[in-house]
VEXPA-232716 format. One line per field, with one value per residue (C-alpha): residue number from 1; x, y, z. Coordinates in nm, 3 decimals. Layout:
i <- NUM  ...
east <- X  ...
north <- Y  ...
up <- Z  ...
//
This chain:
i <- 1  2  3  4  5  6  7  8  9  10  11  12  13  14  15  16  17  18  19  20  21  22  23  24  25  26  27  28  29  30  31  32  33  34  35  36  37  38  39  40  41  42  43  44  45  46  47  48  49  50  51  52  53  54  55  56  57  58  59  60  61  62  63  64  65  66  67  68  69  70  71  72  73  74  75  76  77  78  79  80  81  82  83  84  85  86  87  88  89  90  91  92  93  94  95  96  97  98  99  100  101  102  103  104  105  106  107  108  109  110  111  112  113  114  115  116  117  118  119  120  121  122  123  124  125  126  127  128  129  130  131  132  133  134  135  136  137  138  139  140  141  142  143  144  145  146  147  148  149  150  151  152  153  154  155  156  157  158  159  160  161  162  163  164  165  166  167  168  169  170  171  172  173  174  175  176  177  178  179  180  181  182  183  184  185  186  187  188  189  190  191  192  193  194  195  196  197  198  199  200  201  202  203  204  205  206  207  208  209  210  211  212  213  214  215  216  217  218  219  220  221  222  223  224  225  226  227  228  229  230  231  232  233  234  235  236  237  238  239  240  241  242  243  244  245  246  247  248  249  250  251  252  253  254  255  256  257  258  259  260  261  262  263  264  265  266  267  268  269  270  271  272  273  274  275  276  277  278  279  280  281  282  283  284  285  286  287  288  289  290  291  292  293  294  295  296  297  298  299  300  301  302  303  304  305  306  307  308  309  310  311  312  313  314  315  316  317  318  319  320  321  322  323  324  325  326  327  328  329  330  331  332  333  334  335  336  337  338  339  340  341  342  343  344  345  346  347  348  349  350  351  352  353  354  355  356  357  358  359  360  361  362  363  364  365  366  367  368  369  370  371  372  373  374  375  376  377  378  379  380  381  382  383  384  385  386  387  388  389  390  391  392  393  394  395  396  397  398  399  400  401  402  403  404  405  406  407  408  409  410  411  412  413  414  415  416  417  418  419  420  421  422  423  424  425  426  427  428  429  430  431  432  433  434  435  436  437  438  439  440  441  442  443  444  445  446  447  448  449  450  451  452  453  454  455  456  457  458  459  460  461  462  463  464  465  466  467  468  469  470  471  472  473  474  475  476  477  478  479  480  481  482  483  484  485  486  487  488  489  490  491  492  493  494  495  496  497  498  499  500  501  502  503  504  505  506  507  508  509  510  511  512  513  514  515  516  517  518  519  520  521  522  523  524  525  526  527  528  529  530  531  532  533  534  535  536  537  538  539  540  541  542  543  544  545  546  547  548  549  550  551  552  553  554  555  556  557  558  559  560  561  562  563  564  565  566  567  568  569  570  571  572  573  574  575  576  577  578  579  580  581  582  583  584  585  586  587  588  589  590  591  592  593  594  595  596  597  598  599  600  601  602  603  604  605  606  607  608  609  610  611  612  613  614  615  616  617  618
east <- -11.501  -11.676  -11.646  -11.314  -11.234  -11.374  -11.178  -10.883  -10.978  -11.057  -10.705  -10.547  -10.744  -10.661  -10.275  -10.303  -10.441  -10.167  -9.879  -10.077  -10.101  -9.731  -9.632  -9.828  -9.682  -9.315  -9.389  -9.558  -9.213  -8.995  -9.194  -9.141  -8.789  -8.727  -8.955  -9.067  -8.739  -8.507  -8.355  -8.304  -8.154  -7.943  -7.780  -7.718  -7.554  -7.340  -7.245  -7.147  -6.870  -6.754  -6.531  -6.506  -6.134  -6.111  -5.873  -5.779  -5.828  -5.587  -5.611  -5.644  -5.326  -5.196  -5.002  -4.837  -4.926  -4.739  -4.850  -4.580  -4.664  -4.624  -4.831  -4.914  -5.022  -4.806  -4.886  -4.832  -4.839  -5.061  -5.085  -5.434  -5.560  -5.901  -6.042  -6.182  -6.559  -6.495  -6.635  -6.360  -6.086  -5.785  -5.451  -5.322  -4.969  -4.775  -4.911  -4.824  -4.459  -4.421  -4.525  -4.347  -4.006  -4.104  -4.236  -4.026  -4.329  -4.397  -4.582  -4.766  -4.921  -4.952  -5.151  -5.401  -5.466  -5.518  -5.768  -5.948  -6.001  -6.139  -6.384  -6.518  -6.512  -6.383  -6.097  -5.814  -5.447  -5.177  -4.934  -4.900  -4.678  -4.437  -4.107  -4.128  -3.847  -4.076  -4.387  -4.207  -4.117  -4.494  -4.603  -4.474  -4.609  -4.963  -4.948  -4.849  -5.113  -5.465  -5.631  -5.325  -5.331  -5.190  -5.308  -5.216  -5.345  -5.283  -5.036  -4.972  -4.652  -4.443  -4.214  -3.993  -4.013  -3.945  -4.095  -4.345  -4.419  -4.611  -4.815  -4.908  -4.929  -4.904  -5.136  -5.161  -5.412  -5.704  -5.709  -6.030  -6.163  -6.146  -6.281  -6.599  -6.650  -6.561  -6.702  -7.079  -6.879  -6.729  -6.415  -6.265  -6.103  -5.784  -5.854  -5.560  -5.680  -5.513  -5.340  -5.195  -5.176  -5.368  -5.420  -5.600  -5.795  -5.918  -5.948  -6.306  -6.174  -5.877  -5.984  -6.140  -6.374  -6.219  -6.265  -6.341  -6.337  -6.566  -6.428  -6.555  -6.360  -6.324  -6.390  -6.005  -5.991  -5.860  -5.952  -6.130  -6.273  -6.343  -6.761  -6.748  -6.587  -6.611  -6.366  -6.234  -6.304  -5.995  -6.052  -6.045  -5.723  -5.598  -5.417  -5.218  -5.107  -4.774  -4.460  -4.276  -3.951  -3.984  -4.079  -3.769  -3.571  -3.755  -3.714  -3.327  -3.258  -3.420  -3.221  -2.895  -2.902  -2.693  -3.022  -3.230  -3.532  -3.762  -4.013  -4.017  -4.365  -4.396  -4.741  -4.817  -4.917  -5.151  -5.396  -5.267  -5.192  -4.965  -4.645  -4.445  -4.498  -4.206  -4.146  -3.838  -3.754  -3.963  -4.019  -4.029  -4.415  -4.294  -4.152  -4.477  -4.599  -4.301  -4.394  -4.153  -4.354  -4.028  -3.949  -4.326  -4.288  -3.945  -4.065  -4.406  -4.186  -3.970  -4.261  -4.207  -4.580  -4.544  -4.572  -4.329  -4.522  -4.863  -4.805  -4.488  -4.473  -4.165  -4.072  -4.041  -3.723  -3.608  -3.837  -4.102  -3.942  -4.151  -4.468  -4.314  -4.211  -4.555  -4.699  -4.437  -4.481  -4.863  -4.928  -4.678  -4.463  -4.136  -3.962  -3.739  -3.483  -3.472  -3.165  -3.077  -2.710  -2.653  -2.365  -2.450  -2.686  -2.975  -3.045  -3.389  -3.393  -3.178  -3.205  -2.947  -3.076  -2.813  -2.780  -2.684  -2.388  -2.208  -1.995  -2.285  -2.413  -2.320  -2.595  -2.871  -3.204  -3.489  -3.352  -3.040  -3.214  -3.388  -3.092  -2.871  -3.132  -3.018  -3.206  -3.133  -3.305  -3.604  -3.580  -3.627  -3.882  -4.109  -4.106  -4.231  -4.511  -4.611  -4.723  -5.100  -5.039  -4.787  -5.000  -5.305  -5.090  -4.965  -5.313  -5.391  -5.165  -5.326  -5.081  -5.229  -5.492  -5.504  -5.482  -5.713  -5.542  -5.735  -5.489  -5.527  -5.334  -5.275  -5.212  -5.261  -4.965  -4.991  -5.010  -4.813  -4.941  -5.075  -5.461  -5.311  -5.176  -5.478  -5.693  -5.473  -5.509  -5.159  -4.974  -4.762  -4.448  -4.167  -3.958  -4.230  -4.265  -3.841  -3.873  -4.191  -4.018  -3.778  -4.006  -3.922  -4.066  -4.424  -4.507  -4.520  -4.586  -4.611  -4.394  -4.740  -4.852  -4.505  -4.576  -4.875  -4.765  -4.470  -4.721  -4.950  -4.657  -4.589  -4.930  -4.997  -5.265  -5.447  -5.429  -5.498  -5.619  -5.359  -5.483  -5.329  -5.555  -5.610  -5.890  -6.031  -6.126  -6.468  -6.662  -6.844  -6.617  -6.665  -6.429  -6.407  -6.171  -5.997  -6.051  -5.877  -6.049  -5.959  -5.928  -5.874  -5.693  -5.405  -5.500  -5.169  -5.109  -4.942  -4.612  -4.579  -4.656  -4.350  -4.117  -4.183  -4.105  -3.810  -3.662  -3.673  -3.539  -3.244  -3.199  -3.136  -2.907  -2.677  -2.816  -2.829  -3.024  -2.758  -2.731  -3.048  -2.973  -3.064  -2.951  -3.179  -3.490  -3.593  -3.591  -3.690  -3.680  -3.610  -3.384  -3.472  -3.269  -3.487  -3.382  -3.474  -3.478  -3.462  -3.134  -2.958  -3.129  -3.392  -3.309  -3.578  -3.594  -3.896  -3.902  -4.094  -3.950  -4.058  -3.929  -3.862  -4.174  -4.393  -4.593  -4.466  -4.534  -4.356  -4.359  -4.145  -4.082  -3.807  -3.758  -3.441  -3.474  -3.166  -3.031  -2.853  -2.832  -3.090  -2.898  -2.653  -2.904  -3.264  -3.161  -3.005  -3.310  -3.528  -3.294  -3.312  -3.671  -3.708  -3.467  -3.674  -4.018  -3.867  -3.698  -3.325  -3.002  -2.692  -2.391  -2.049  -2.189  -2.391  -2.763  -2.890  -3.223  -3.284  -3.236  -3.317  -3.624  -3.827  -3.917  -3.967  -3.770  -3.993  -4.121  -3.815  -3.976  -4.142  -4.134  -4.522  -4.817  -5.130  -5.407  -5.373  -5.317  -5.523  -5.788  -5.641  -5.525  -5.150
north <- 27.011  26.703  26.524  26.614  26.484  26.172  26.114  26.171  25.920  25.653  25.699  25.642  25.334  25.216  25.282  25.123  24.850  24.796  24.829  24.562  24.352  24.396  24.323  24.013  23.882  23.947  23.769  23.460  23.459  23.459  23.203  22.999  23.022  23.001  22.697  22.518  22.565  22.590  22.245  22.281  22.636  22.517  22.241  22.442  22.704  22.454  22.277  22.611  22.640  22.261  22.084  21.679  21.590  21.274  21.014  20.775  20.406  20.148  19.927  19.561  19.368  19.152  18.804  18.556  18.189  18.126  18.426  18.636  19.028  19.203  19.495  19.633  19.995  20.214  20.568  20.856  21.229  21.457  21.834  21.975  22.314  22.421  22.746  22.995  23.088  23.452  23.617  23.868  23.843  23.653  23.703  23.308  23.434  23.446  23.129  22.963  23.114  22.947  22.604  22.619  22.664  22.346  22.122  22.207  22.308  22.557  22.832  22.935  22.562  22.560  22.918  22.772  22.458  22.707  22.914  22.627  22.521  22.854  22.842  22.480  22.541  22.253  22.077  21.970  21.802  21.988  21.734  21.342  21.091  21.356  21.289  21.330  21.664  21.815  21.738  21.914  22.236  22.250  22.236  22.560  22.727  22.620  22.892  23.134  23.057  22.936  22.687  22.465  22.109  21.764  21.438  21.100  20.830  20.507  20.504  20.234  20.017  19.775  19.613  19.461  19.780  19.652  19.308  19.205  19.571  19.535  19.252  19.438  19.766  20.132  20.418  20.708  21.047  21.025  21.197  21.408  21.078  20.894  21.171  21.185  20.799  20.770  21.050  20.914  20.614  20.761  20.902  21.256  21.460  21.407  21.011  20.795  20.477  20.178  20.194  19.914  19.527  19.409  19.746  19.867  19.557  19.488  19.845  19.778  19.500  19.645  20.026  20.070  20.320  20.645  20.747  21.108  21.358  21.647  21.983  22.281  22.536  22.906  23.221  23.187  22.781  22.709  22.370  22.447  22.126  21.774  21.713  21.330  21.079  20.775  20.502  20.396  20.047  19.804  19.694  19.326  19.122  18.930  18.611  18.548  18.227  18.395  18.248  18.513  18.305  18.264  18.575  18.712  18.474  18.602  18.970  18.960  18.770  18.989  19.271  19.110  19.088  19.317  19.477  19.457  19.385  19.093  18.893  18.551  18.365  18.033  17.870  17.541  17.324  17.133  17.431  17.763  17.913  18.178  18.143  18.446  18.698  18.938  19.233  19.433  19.716  19.732  20.026  20.073  20.160  20.342  20.628  20.725  20.796  21.006  21.340  21.494  21.637  21.622  21.228  21.171  21.347  21.214  20.833  20.924  21.060  20.741  20.481  20.137  20.071  19.807  19.453  19.241  18.934  18.981  19.254  19.214  19.010  18.832  18.558  18.237  18.143  17.765  17.741  17.685  17.372  17.160  17.279  17.168  16.825  16.784  16.828  16.623  16.310  16.320  16.351  16.089  16.340  16.263  15.953  16.027  15.789  15.945  16.181  16.442  16.609  16.942  17.110  17.466  17.582  17.487  17.605  17.636  17.731  18.044  18.132  18.023  17.934  17.928  17.737  17.877  17.641  17.754  17.433  17.225  16.976  16.680  16.352  16.413  16.259  16.429  16.354  16.524  16.779  16.898  16.853  17.029  17.275  17.208  17.456  17.244  16.932  17.159  17.383  17.010  16.918  17.199  17.151  16.794  16.892  17.187  17.517  17.454  17.190  17.382  17.678  17.462  17.298  17.656  17.750  17.438  17.541  17.850  18.075  18.389  18.409  18.578  18.370  18.577  18.655  18.894  19.198  19.476  19.512  19.144  19.121  18.793  18.784  18.682  18.348  18.283  18.022  17.992  18.053  18.374  18.494  18.408  18.629  18.916  18.835  18.740  18.412  18.138  17.977  17.734  17.972  18.093  17.746  17.701  18.014  17.908  17.550  17.759  18.022  18.282  18.488  18.683  18.421  18.648  18.497  18.662  18.495  18.401  18.209  18.015  17.935  17.800  17.608  17.467  17.393  17.199  16.987  16.883  16.799  16.620  16.878  17.056  17.453  17.639  18.008  18.152  18.302  18.487  18.543  18.227  18.395  18.727  18.779  18.992  19.131  18.889  18.647  18.551  18.449  18.395  18.175  18.176  17.842  17.660  17.713  17.514  17.694  17.405  17.056  16.961  16.595  16.402  16.039  15.908  15.809  16.177  16.309  16.113  16.178  16.548  16.500  16.285  16.503  16.804  16.628  16.530  16.946  16.995  16.664  16.691  16.966  17.323  17.368  17.221  17.516  17.432  17.152  17.081  16.749  16.592  16.735  16.613  16.953  16.935  17.263  17.401  17.692  17.977  18.246  18.450  18.672  19.067  19.289  19.590  19.466  19.185  18.849  18.780  18.482  18.244  17.948  17.738  17.472  17.264  17.045  16.765  16.571  16.202  15.996  16.300  16.552  16.859  17.134  17.441  17.562  17.829  18.055  18.347  18.590  18.837  19.110  19.145  18.923  18.688  18.303  18.137  17.881  18.122  18.404  18.280  17.907  18.021  18.244  17.972  17.742  17.992  18.037  17.627  17.614  17.845  17.664  17.350  17.544  17.446  17.640  17.601  17.619  17.607  17.346  17.126  17.147  17.167  17.243  17.628  17.734  18.106  18.280  18.538  18.824  19.157  19.478  19.712  20.077  20.264  20.550  20.416  20.027  19.946  19.963  20.168  19.913  20.010  20.392  20.602  20.848  21.152  21.499  21.578
up <- 13.944  14.089  13.756  13.749  14.081  13.999  13.669  13.893  14.177  13.856  13.716  14.046  14.092  13.744  13.838  14.179  14.044  13.775  14.058  14.257  13.972  13.856  14.239  14.239  13.887  14.060  14.371  14.196  13.973  14.284  14.473  14.128  14.126  14.513  14.573  14.268  14.064  14.352  14.315  13.937  13.954  14.238  14.065  13.756  13.985  14.090  13.789  13.673  13.943  13.897  13.660  13.610  13.602  13.409  13.467  13.242  13.306  13.266  12.986  13.016  13.021  12.735  12.813  12.646  12.634  12.967  13.151  13.053  13.058  12.717  12.781  13.066  13.254  13.503  13.688  13.519  13.556  13.334  13.341  13.292  13.240  13.400  13.212  13.425  13.463  13.447  13.157  13.140  12.874  13.026  12.890  12.862  12.674  12.971  13.088  12.758  12.776  13.126  13.022  12.736  12.924  13.159  12.898  12.578  12.361  12.130  12.306  12.027  12.017  12.405  12.334  12.098  12.328  12.595  12.404  12.295  12.650  12.745  12.406  12.469  12.918  12.983  13.147  12.896  12.902  12.831  12.876  12.964  13.096  13.270  13.475  13.843  13.804  13.559  13.790  14.072  13.866  13.736  14.087  14.162  13.887  14.059  14.289  14.055  13.748  13.869  13.664  13.592  13.774  13.772  13.815  13.826  13.592  13.398  13.120  12.859  12.934  12.703  12.930  12.670  12.456  12.053  12.160  11.890  11.813  11.477  11.650  11.980  11.810  11.989  12.165  11.995  11.999  11.806  11.425  11.327  11.122  11.435  11.650  11.428  11.495  11.893  12.028  12.074  12.214  12.552  12.413  12.501  12.233  12.406  12.452  12.294  12.117  12.018  11.665  11.474  11.573  11.901  12.045  11.730  11.654  12.037  12.135  12.238  12.501  12.602  12.673  13.011  13.159  13.281  13.629  13.745  14.023  14.019  14.221  14.277  14.085  14.164  13.865  13.799  13.771  14.076  14.225  14.595  14.681  14.591  14.573  14.448  14.233  14.045  13.994  13.670  13.540  13.419  13.066  12.966  12.945  12.658  12.667  12.342  12.170  12.149  12.297  12.450  12.412  12.038  11.956  12.130  11.911  11.612  11.672  11.796  11.475  11.236  11.403  11.407  10.998  10.798  10.636  10.942  10.721  10.673  10.864  11.090  11.165  11.386  11.403  11.584  11.288  11.500  11.549  11.330  11.656  11.603  11.843  11.699  11.430  11.385  11.129  11.087  11.126  11.423  11.671  12.068  12.151  12.455  12.273  12.126  12.498  12.566  12.732  12.502  12.193  11.958  12.041  11.970  11.628  11.552  11.602  11.436  11.126  11.088  11.240  11.034  11.043  10.766  10.846  10.640  10.796  10.635  10.392  10.231  9.897  9.765  9.524  9.716  9.553  9.625  9.899  9.634  9.529  9.775  9.639  9.284  9.423  9.551  9.215  9.028  9.284  9.341  8.936  8.859  8.655  8.820  8.989  9.289  9.164  8.828  8.719  8.543  8.479  8.609  8.445  8.603  8.345  8.116  7.780  7.649  7.273  7.287  7.630  7.907  8.291  8.538  8.847  9.167  9.182  8.872  8.866  8.831  9.072  8.809  8.814  9.062  9.125  9.343  9.648  9.591  9.371  9.676  9.926  9.721  9.587  9.218  8.981  8.674  8.842  8.870  8.558  8.378  8.626  8.574  8.218  8.292  8.542  8.338  8.435  8.506  8.767  8.944  8.956  9.079  9.336  9.453  9.505  9.706  9.958  9.986  9.777  9.577  9.849  10.226  10.533  10.687  11.009  11.212  11.168  10.892  10.578  10.501  10.114  9.926  9.703  9.326  9.164  8.867  8.573  8.265  8.423  8.595  8.268  8.079  8.294  8.240  7.870  7.831  7.701  7.858  7.772  7.838  7.988  8.223  8.360  8.417  8.604  8.825  8.886  9.107  9.257  9.046  8.780  8.871  9.163  9.484  9.853  10.225  10.490  10.670  10.369  10.365  10.739  10.670  10.388  10.599  10.870  10.613  10.556  10.907  10.968  10.607  10.482  10.711  10.616  10.960  10.959  11.172  11.486  11.782  12.068  12.326  12.535  12.655  13.004  13.017  13.278  13.500  13.449  13.105  12.853  12.489  12.305  11.969  11.823  11.533  11.223  10.909  10.557  10.372  10.294  10.070  9.957  9.843  9.835  10.180  9.996  9.870  10.231  10.341  10.037  10.117  10.474  10.417  10.163  10.362  10.664  10.397  10.315  10.716  10.770  10.486  10.254  10.221  10.555  10.757  10.992  11.100  11.272  11.608  11.814  11.967  11.751  11.412  11.206  10.832  10.597  10.282  10.205  9.932  9.773  9.581  9.297  9.356  9.050  9.270  9.476  9.656  9.675  9.961  10.187  10.283  10.500  10.606  10.832  11.091  11.365  11.608  11.901  11.760  11.814  11.869  11.635  11.494  11.739  11.538  11.221  11.065  10.784  10.794  10.536  10.518  10.297  10.049  10.310  10.042  10.056  10.277  10.437  10.604  10.691  10.723  10.853  11.186  11.265  11.238  11.428  11.728  11.714  11.703  12.007  12.199  12.125  12.250  12.540  12.466  12.395  12.240  12.508  12.298  12.028  12.304  12.324  12.671  12.864  12.874  13.214  13.125  13.247  13.044  13.273  13.177  13.350  13.575  13.446  13.483  13.595  13.915  13.913  13.969  13.735  13.779  13.877  14.194  14.144  14.392  14.234  14.339  14.203  14.302
//
């Protein structure tokens, strides 16, 4: 009996010790949680009940060389969704249906976006750049559906709409490939990035650092109070070499043509600075930021991203006769005073090559042959010079190679000559020399190459790399400047340069380029009408101008696709660009200094920029 009592006492003692040990362990763990890890777990608890609402920062502004603002920012409303923290399943369909009516978006797409926000447990934008009337309607829904809210942030704005659209580019949403590359660089899945042109090439510099507000959020996703915020940082401003007046003349000139397709480039022949770079058809980048997804979808579907100025390749036609002349004169293959008879056609074996003037130019020398763009004169001249020399000089002037302008998509064109044919395993014939002499055959050039050629003639031999950024205002006041960079040189005898320049002056004073005349300026140029197997002829005009006694300050190349004659279609556009560069205008046939000022309209929505927007939710 005693032994049984001792055994029971021993068992109770063991049980007591076990309970004591378990209680001690629980106490130690509670002490650890309450004291040692209190800060850590308090922070986690706070994080679980807060949301970071990001606000897009203003991108850097873009100015032309005279300080005209060509890309800026304005305030805009964005609709965000804050997913609930509650674990129970939430029916999001009523919210998707309600938002669909207000936003004009597909309810299924909205539902999918809302579900993604729940899965990711993060705030997500449902709509951007909302009009004020939509904002007020959505504000009412806030009282019915928890989790939705409105914020004000910066939206990209282009004051002149379609102005220089291929050069400036546009803003767009990220595709999966871009997201994969940029997600480690501080971008969010709903961030917009620069696409095309300057917006794309200088995304890193233009992009600011987004701001944000940390808010306390209840279990249903409703904002309760603000915990803190950090202000956005604006991106760096870009100052371009572009002259807004010249760019406007180029854009409007191309739009007014019958085809509305082509390109116009203006360079400063003293440095290679781009004064204008226009491609048509163009587009309004503001439409790509519309709050209406159908508008954006429609614009994207028909977006003319192809930049004809750097990517379009065309036969140069008679504009190429300047290079043929340089080869013939510099190699002493032609004498400017020697004449040929033009009956309106040229026979080579069994082949007949027509002159554009079917009645013929009669007897012409080099001067009149260039001024009147006589094909027969240059057919004969091409045979005298030979395809090899013409090909050599074309290469020397930069044809067949990229200008290396800092834009995506530039093409090199295609040289045409005996060496090119040999490299392709094909032969060369006299008929090819005849075609090459008038800029036809397989020769293909880009408008920007022809602008570089015109600039080289203006400055007597310097081939500059075209550049369009003058400087960038970086943080801490640092600046990076675009610098003139010489790509090569064309070496011709002094008298040859003079003959070329005087011959191009004759083209404008009494030849096919008369429509480009500007009283008070010395304008030199060459027209071109390039045959096109796919349709109507292309219209060309290359030119440069100077004030008497001064250096040439502008060189221009204009190409109008299927435009017909360069004299009547392309030359007037070049004239308008040159007049804009020299701040002149035509008043009833009288050339006078321009009194118009180049100013941009204010944003239609609110008439203010976003650089001073408050950090707030609405």
